[in-house]
VOGU-3710 file (C-alpha; in Angstrom, 3 decimals, decimal comma):
1> mkyhkisrqi> -29,295/20,285/-23,073  -28,040/16,950/-21,667  -31,504/15,626/-20,869  -30,645/11,967/-21,297  -27,639/12,178/-19,003  -29,634/14,188/-16,461  -32,501/11,659/-16,571  -30,064/8,803/-16,008  -28,593/10,587/-13,015  -32,018/11,451/-11,633
11> gfsyaniils> -32,871/7,753/-12,001  -29,790/6,799/-10,019  -30,582/9,472/-7,434  -34,091/8,199/-6,914  -32,840/4,619/-6,758  -30,593/5,827/-3,961  -33,570/7,438/-2,240  -35,740/4,336/-2,776  -33,111/2,144/-1,141  -32,785/4,696/1,667
21> lllgpiaifv> -36,574/4,747/2,026  -36,545/0,987/2,369  -33,722/0,928/4,908  -34,481/4,234/6,650  -37,868/3,395/8,184  -36,610/-0,104/9,034  -33,603/1,435/10,783  -35,854/3,858/12,679  -38,077/0,902/13,610  -35,071/-1,069/14,886
31> ltrglsvaey> -33,470/1,862/16,730  -36,674/3,038/18,407  -37,617/-0,481/19,455  -34,129/-1,832/20,206  -32,994/1,179/22,261  -34,782/2,975/25,058  -36,417/6,300/24,230  -33,621/8,037/26,175  -30,900/6,143/24,264  -32,588/7,040/20,987
41> gvysilsall> -32,432/10,641/22,156  -28,673/10,314/22,786  -28,285/8,776/19,330  -30,097/11,808/17,893  -27,795/14,215/19,763  -24,665/12,419/18,546  -26,037/12,270/15,007  -26,782/15,992/15,018  -23,341/16,725/16,478  -21,626/14,669/13,771
51> stavvifdlg> -23,610/16,257/10,942  -22,985/19,760/12,275  -19,266/19,239/12,821  -18,735/17,692/9,384  -20,286/20,578/7,465  -18,520/23,184/9,604  -15,084/21,603/9,527  -15,021/21,025/5,791  -14,377/24,825/5,784  -16,779/25,381/2,897
61> lsqyilakls> -14,413/23,497/0,574  -17,109/21,090/-0,615  -19,218/24,065/-1,723  -16,159/25,535/-3,436  -15,547/22,280/-5,318  -19,144/22,152/-6,550  -19,481/25,851/-7,368  -16,041/26,530/-8,849  -14,476/23,266/-10,033  -17,536/22,111/-12,009
71> gmekkslpka> -16,498/24,303/-14,939  -12,809/23,336/-14,765  -11,185/21,118/-17,401  -11,109/17,500/-16,237  -7,337/17,156/-16,517  -6,869/19,987/-14,007  -9,412/18,675/-11,497  -7,351/16,020/-9,621  -4,491/18,339/-8,670  -6,907/21,000/-7,406
81> fyslllfliv> -9,028/18,495/-5,499  -6,244/16,551/-3,791  -4,569/19,756/-2,696  -7,784/20,770/-0,947  -8,279/17,279/0,529  -4,732/17,063/1,910  -5,057/20,478/3,550  -8,378/19,516/5,153  -7,082/16,205/6,551  -4,038/17,882/8,156
91> flfvvlsiyi> -6,200/20,701/9,535  -8,764/18,350/11,070  -6,138/16,040/12,560  -4,558/18,988/14,371  -7,893/20,435/15,563  -9,258/17,105/16,836  -5,982/16,256/18,574  -6,033/19,575/20,440  -9,712/19,057/21,341  -9,169/15,569/22,779
101> ltplnnytls> -6,159/16,653/24,878  -7,985/19,595/26,518  -10,874/19,778/29,036  -13,212/20,643/26,154  -13,893/16,945/25,631  -15,298/16,352/29,126  -17,074/19,715/29,131  -18,981/18,768/25,960  -20,047/15,445/27,476  -21,311/17,232/30,575
111> ilkiadypse> -23,202/20,063/28,873  -24,985/17,642/26,512  -25,849/15,286/29,399  -24,109/12,351/27,715  -21,293/11,827/30,247  -22,227/8,121/30,418  -21,235/7,645/26,770  -17,521/8,606/26,462  -16,603/5,695/24,157  -19,463/6,483/21,799
121> fslilamili> -18,458/10,144/21,760  -14,851/9,234/20,889  -16,079/7,260/17,879  -18,118/10,279/16,780  -14,963/12,434/16,893  -13,188/9,951/14,623  -16,176/9,995/12,284  -15,875/13,786/11,934  -12,549/13,352/10,123  -13,932/10,485/8,042
131> gasfrlfsay> -17,158/12,336/7,225  -15,486/15,611/6,205  -13,066/13,745/3,913  -15,940/11,837/2,330  -17,902/15,089/1,906  -15,078/16,478/-0,245  -14,932/13,280/-2,305  -18,694/13,456/-2,842  -18,399/17,077/-4,029  -15,536/16,020/-6,318
141> lgakkeleyq> -17,724/13,373/-7,960  -20,433/16,026/-8,342  -17,983/18,452/-9,958  -16,991/15,726/-12,442  -20,724/15,050/-12,949  -20,219/11,420/-12,022  -23,478/11,546/-10,118  -24,189/7,837/-10,477  -21,090/7,002/-8,439  -21,789/9,907/-6,116
151> nifsfldksl> -25,189/8,422/-5,321  -23,841/4,911/-4,823  -21,205/6,102/-2,367  -23,662/8,466/-0,704  -26,043/5,567/-0,109  -23,236/3,468/1,360  -22,074/6,330/3,584  -25,543/6,937/4,977  -26,964/3,428/5,041  -24,309/0,687/5,006
161> wmipviayfl> -23,977/0,678/8,792  -27,706/0,066/9,177  -27,483/-3,449/7,721  -25,410/-5,020/10,561  -27,472/-3,074/13,127  -30,690/-4,522/11,711  -29,131/-8,014/11,582  -27,981/-7,677/15,214  -31,497/-6,685/16,277  -33,055/-9,626/14,422
171> vygklkfltv> -30,684/-12,047/16,147  -30,767/-10,669/19,697  -34,078/-8,767/19,770  -32,458/-5,706/21,346  -29,510/-3,360/20,784  -26,487/-2,237/22,763  -25,895/1,451/22,219  -22,110/1,162/21,857  -22,608/-1,595/19,274  -24,833/0,708/17,195
181> iffwflgksf> -22,237/3,509/17,203  -19,412/1,043/16,458  -21,239/-0,331/13,405  -21,852/3,264/12,323  -18,113/3,974/12,571  -17,254/0,825/10,595  -19,777/1,636/7,861  -18,451/5,153/7,276  -14,820/3,952/7,420  -15,460/1,199/4,880
191> tlllvliahl> -17,246/3,609/2,526  -14,341/6,073/2,624  -11,974/3,187/1,908  -14,043/2,227/-1,142  -13,954/5,824/-2,417  -10,181/5,900/-1,995  -9,844/2,608/-3,884  -12,019/3,995/-6,699  -9,646/6,981/-6,950  -6,453/5,005/-6,327
201> ketfifirrk> -4,835/5,911/-9,645  -5,445/9,649/-9,193  -4,259/9,440/-5,579  -0,959/7,758/-6,491  -0,335/10,244/-9,306  -0,815/13,146/-6,903  1,423/11,577/-4,229  4,161/10,755/-6,736  4,214/14,212/-8,307  3,876/16,049/-4,975
211> einwqeishg> 2,309/19,007/-6,769  0,255/20,786/-4,147  -1,735/23,623/-5,669  -1,344/26,247/-2,949  -3,180/28,806/-5,071  -6,228/26,528/-5,236  -6,110/26,060/-1,463  -5,972/29,842/-1,040  -8,907/30,345/-3,424  -10,857/27,579/-1,710
221> lkfgiplipf> -10,356/29,083/1,747  -11,220/32,595/0,557  -14,448/31,205/-0,894  -15,197/28,738/1,881  -14,272/30,467/5,150  -16,942/33,180/4,702  -19,354/30,252/4,299  -18,586/28,971/7,811  -21,224/31,281/9,360  -23,549/30,009/6,616
231> tlgswiviaa> -22,857/26,327/7,337  -22,722/26,862/11,093  -25,930/28,888/11,005  -27,718/26,400/8,764  -26,840/23,479/11,012  -27,700/25,392/14,157  -31,115/25,952/12,595  -31,302/22,221/11,870  -29,795/20,765/15,044  -29,861/23,299/17,904
241> drfmlsyykd> -33,348/22,266/18,975  -32,139/18,762/19,922  -29,189/20,046/21,929  -31,368/22,560/23,763  -34,155/20,048/24,405  -31,512/17,850/26,020  -30,262/20,780/28,116  -33,684/22,038/29,272  -35,565/18,725/29,329  -34,085/15,227/28,870
251> tqtvglytla> -32,893/12,769/26,224  -36,302/11,047/26,187  -37,917/14,280/24,967  -35,180/14,516/22,345  -36,073/11,012/21,150  -39,754/11,898/20,741  -38,934/15,132/18,938  -36,412/13,427/16,662  -38,962/10,976/15,304  -41,248/13,824/14,148
261> yslatlvfsf> -38,282/15,702/12,705  -37,154/12,552/10,880  -40,475/12,343/9,042  -40,090/15,952/7,868  -36,471/15,287/6,873  -37,607/12,263/4,864  -39,929/14,538/2,863  -37,161/17,066/2,235  -34,593/14,408/1,280  -36,922/12,812/-1,254
271> gsvisnvlfp> -38,024/16,156/-2,674  -34,607/17,764/-3,022  -33,056/15,037/-5,197  -33,693/16,835/-8,498  -32,248/20,084/-7,152  -29,051/18,271/-6,125  -28,742/16,596/-9,534  -29,319/19,793/-11,501  -26,996/22,077/-9,520  -23,724/21,010/-11,241
281> yisegfhrkk> -25,384/21,639/-14,628  -26,735/24,996/-13,444  -23,209/25,860/-12,250  -21,743/24,837/-15,610  -24,324/26,923/-17,505  -23,702/29,916/-15,250  -19,933/29,867/-15,726  -20,169/29,260/-19,484  -22,797/31,991/-19,962  -25,410/29,524/-21,191
291> dymvlfnssi> -29,144/29,732/-20,552  -29,676/27,926/-17,236  -33,007/29,448/-16,167  -34,937/26,502/-17,571  -33,018/24,245/-15,158  -33,806/26,506/-12,197  -37,511/26,466/-13,054  -37,405/22,700/-13,555  -35,717/22,305/-10,173  -38,438/24,342/-8,463
301> kyclmiiipa> -41,321/22,626/-10,242  -40,301/19,002/-9,903  -39,035/19,308/-6,332  -42,285/20,924/-5,205  -44,213/18,306/-7,152  -42,846/15,750/-4,698  -42,702/17,742/-1,470  -46,261/19,119/-1,607  -48,093/15,743/-1,824  -45,669/14,038/0,576
311> tagilalken> -46,432/16,755/3,117  -50,172/16,356/2,616  -49,956/12,567/2,890  -47,931/12,522/6,116  -50,156/15,220/7,608  -53,223/13,081/6,948  -51,694/9,773/8,147  -49,247/10,936/10,816  -50,575/8,776/13,666  -50,707/5,695/11,461
321> iitlisgkey> -47,152/6,247/10,220  -45,739/6,794/13,729  -47,398/3,712/15,225  -46,369/1,673/12,184  -42,693/2,618/12,536  -42,051/3,157/16,231  -45,051/2,110/18,277  -47,453/3,869/20,608  -44,624/5,040/22,913  -43,812/7,674/20,282
331> ltsativpll> -47,389/8,766/19,517  -46,805/12,066/21,358  -44,573/13,024/18,419  -47,679/13,386/16,223  -48,608/16,646/17,966  -45,632/18,509/16,435  -45,652/16,875/12,977  -47,964/19,536/11,416  -45,590/22,324/12,494  -42,413/20,553/11,387
341> llypflalis> -43,884/19,683/7,980  -43,465/23,353/7,044  -39,700/22,802/7,216  -39,282/20,794/3,950  -40,993/23,502/1,864  -39,046/26,373/3,431  -35,750/24,463/3,280  -36,252/23,554/-0,383  -36,993/27,133/-1,455  -33,921/28,279/0,475
351> qiylqtmllr> -31,744/25,586/-1,107  -32,738/26,350/-4,691  -32,495/30,125/-4,437  -29,261/30,195/-2,438  -27,608/28,341/-5,328  -27,676/31,573/-7,325  -26,060/33,395/-4,416  -23,285/30,796/-4,231  -22,665/31,094/-7,973  -22,446/34,889/-7,635
361> gktillgtif> -20,000/34,536/-4,725  -22,370/36,083/-2,151  -20,928/33,939/0,624  -20,628/36,725/3,221  -24,271/37,679/2,704  -25,310/34,017/3,001  -23,262/33,713/6,163  -24,986/36,762/7,629  -28,454/35,423/6,780  -27,834/32,042/8,379
371> algaainisl> -26,073/33,565/11,395  -29,187/35,669/12,032  -31,364/32,598/11,466  -29,289/30,702/14,022  -29,589/33,588/16,506  -33,375/33,571/16,067  -33,454/29,805/16,569  -31,382/29,844/19,751  -33,210/32,859/21,216  -36,641/31,361/20,612
381> niiliplysm> -35,521/27,960/21,934  -34,346/29,591/25,184  -37,747/31,249/25,580  -40,103/28,566/24,229  -38,614/25,181/25,205  -38,991/25,732/28,983  -42,612/26,770/28,361  -43,787/24,435/25,597  -41,146/21,678/25,391  -41,200/19,954/21,954
391> kgaaistias> -43,761/22,332/20,510  -41,559/25,271/21,495  -38,599/23,678/19,688  -40,749/23,108/16,601  -41,957/26,738/16,580  -38,366/27,975/16,932  -37,208/25,787/14,041  -39,956/26,905/11,671  -39,538/30,580/12,612  -35,812/30,459/11,810
401> ylfvalaily> -36,409/28,604/8,537  -39,043/31,176/7,573  -36,629/34,044/8,202  -33,874/32,360/6,169  -36,206/31,568/3,253  -37,615/35,114/3,100  -34,146/36,696/3,329  -32,726/34,487/0,564  -35,746/35,180/-1,637  -35,335/38,918/-1,074
411> fswrtirlnp> -31,704/38,941/-2,186  -31,973/36,448/-5,045  -35,441/36,423/-6,594  -34,431/38,935/-9,280  -31,723/36,584/-10,524  -34,192/33,755/-11,217  -36,916/34,486/-13,722  -39,642/32,288/-12,256  -42,061/31,094/-14,923  -45,452/30,602/-13,186
421> sfvkigrmal> -47,084/29,198/-16,312  -44,460/26,433/-16,332  -44,180/25,741/-12,589  -47,971/25,731/-11,874  -47,695/25,597/-8,092  -51,442/26,192/-7,646  -52,399/23,064/-9,584  -49,931/20,923/-7,653  -51,234/22,276/-4,336  -54,863/21,621/-5,344
431> aaaimgfsvd> -54,070/18,049/-6,403  -52,219/17,432/-3,117  -55,073/18,922/-1,073  -57,639/16,669/-2,743  -55,403/13,642/-2,213  -54,771/14,470/1,441  -58,480/15,115/2,073  -59,339/11,756/0,469  -57,062/9,664/2,694  -57,667/11,678/5,868
441> fidpetmpak> -60,925/9,850/6,628  -59,356/6,400/6,332  -57,893/4,778/9,437  -56,106/1,585/8,358  -55,075/-0,746/11,162  -52,812/-3,329/9,550  -49,414/-2,689/7,957  -50,497/-3,838/4,431  -53,574/-1,598/4,629  -51,474/1,425/5,625
451> iaimasgaal> -49,024/0,815/2,777  -51,917/0,353/0,327  -53,469/3,671/1,385  -50,162/5,479/0,863  -49,735/3,940/-2,593  -53,327/4,795/-3,517  -52,796/8,397/-2,439  -49,696/8,678/-4,631  -51,574/7,220/-7,626  -54,505/9,619/-7,088
461> yaillllfkt> -52,122/12,583/-6,980  -50,463/11,539/-10,252  -53,862/11,200/-11,951  -54,941/14,631/-10,691  -51,756/16,222/-12,035  -52,603/14,888/-15,477  -56,251/15,954/-15,204  -55,226/19,478/-14,150  -52,819/19,665/-17,125  -49,823/20,375/-14,913
471> fskkeldlik> -47,514/19,188/-17,696  -47,193/20,721/-21,142  -47,231/18,472/-24,205  -43,493/18,943/-24,559  -42,964/17,843/-20,949  -45,154/14,776/-21,414  -43,264/13,785/-24,545  -39,973/14,236/-22,721  -41,187/12,260/-19,703  -42,319/9,405/-21,946
481> slkkrmvkei> -39,017/9,345/-23,791  -37,016/9,344/-20,554  -39,208/6,949/-18,595  -37,673/3,765/-19,984  -34,167/5,135/-19,526  -34,792/6,029/-15,883  -36,293/2,595/-15,152  -33,274/0,987/-16,800  -30,857/3,082/-14,765  -32,700/2,354/-11,524
491> stymdyff> -32,485/-1,356/-12,366  -28,775/-0,991/-13,109  -28,269/0,809/-9,817  -30,070/-1,943/-7,906  -27,786/-4,508/-9,553  -24,841/-2,939/-7,755  -26,334/-4,085/-4,445  -28,350/-7,237/-5,282
//
């Protein structure tokens, strides 16, 4: 087992998350204080639209690259990948051109109540092409198991644009909405350019030889197109609440809801890192008939080990965190945080178990599950948002996630031999509960005090894990042996940026 390589890549992944954690809350602080609540709501709608469109219009090819090309010989990878990339770029250029030249463009602006932002919307359309192309490059790096570079470029794609936005806010004390979207466009464009430069040699070889692998394109579409209901359904579950809150209420309500959702997303993003790192190795083991169950169990254990205490900590300190980041104007968001904090757990279980379904080619079944989840989400939003506003949207989101998680577990649990004596979910939950209960009675007022409480809670949780013997001796020995390597790799990763 390639434990040292995996540990290095996990180190890089968490360095990526640490940098994102440093920039993310600062960016939320700047956006929520530099824009009006309504403008922040429009930003959330455009962000959700971009994310949804990118994962739909990559036609499932990124999933195909990860699931099927990971086991391919390296010399055959470039031809297969660039054939898929070229097809996607041509496809998207045609689709977006048709969209812009028809009334659909104005209709979308009207239905989303963002008719005052046509320039910003045009930049989002351009970013769909950029984002889908980058998504394929990211999957390509994952298939080659070059996860260090994947994480560097992923960080730049998600966070590079935040730096000039933060600088602009520090200079002027406020933000212009078009300026924010323009910096976002520049950041994503520059990142894609860097990825292209990093693959310049492979790109020129493909262009010179003009060897398009039509068979690979056919295989990719046969695998990926049935995933469109899956990707569409999954992103409807994620994003439909914001669109429907805008339709039934207003963009200010969307802004309040988005802040609470962002906290839950932060928990999921931090907790799912190990699952993302291990999936290419799980895919390789599956295709080469090697024992990969230990990696599945490790993915479940170590992801939950992060998500469970993070959920407990945010639940206990939600008001303090919201006022720290965005101010009292957003304090209403705290009322829906407890509901939305169920989302990271349900989403993580779905993500880990659906990997086995992808590897077994159950794309039509996955599409059906997520299409039903999307239908549940939309139906409940139509009923509950007019009655309960943000809380109705939160209930709809959690109900759809619960359905998806239960359905995926039903169809895939037999393929993963869960080892309860290794995972030890009960001990992790008990440690998190004690930690959350301990910090719940503390009400820090200053920023340093709030940060100190969070750090103390994390330290208490780690101590409790050791006291409850959550790790076997073999795990502890492995963790000790990999600790120095991970710290070294995190330091190396930081050196790329500082």
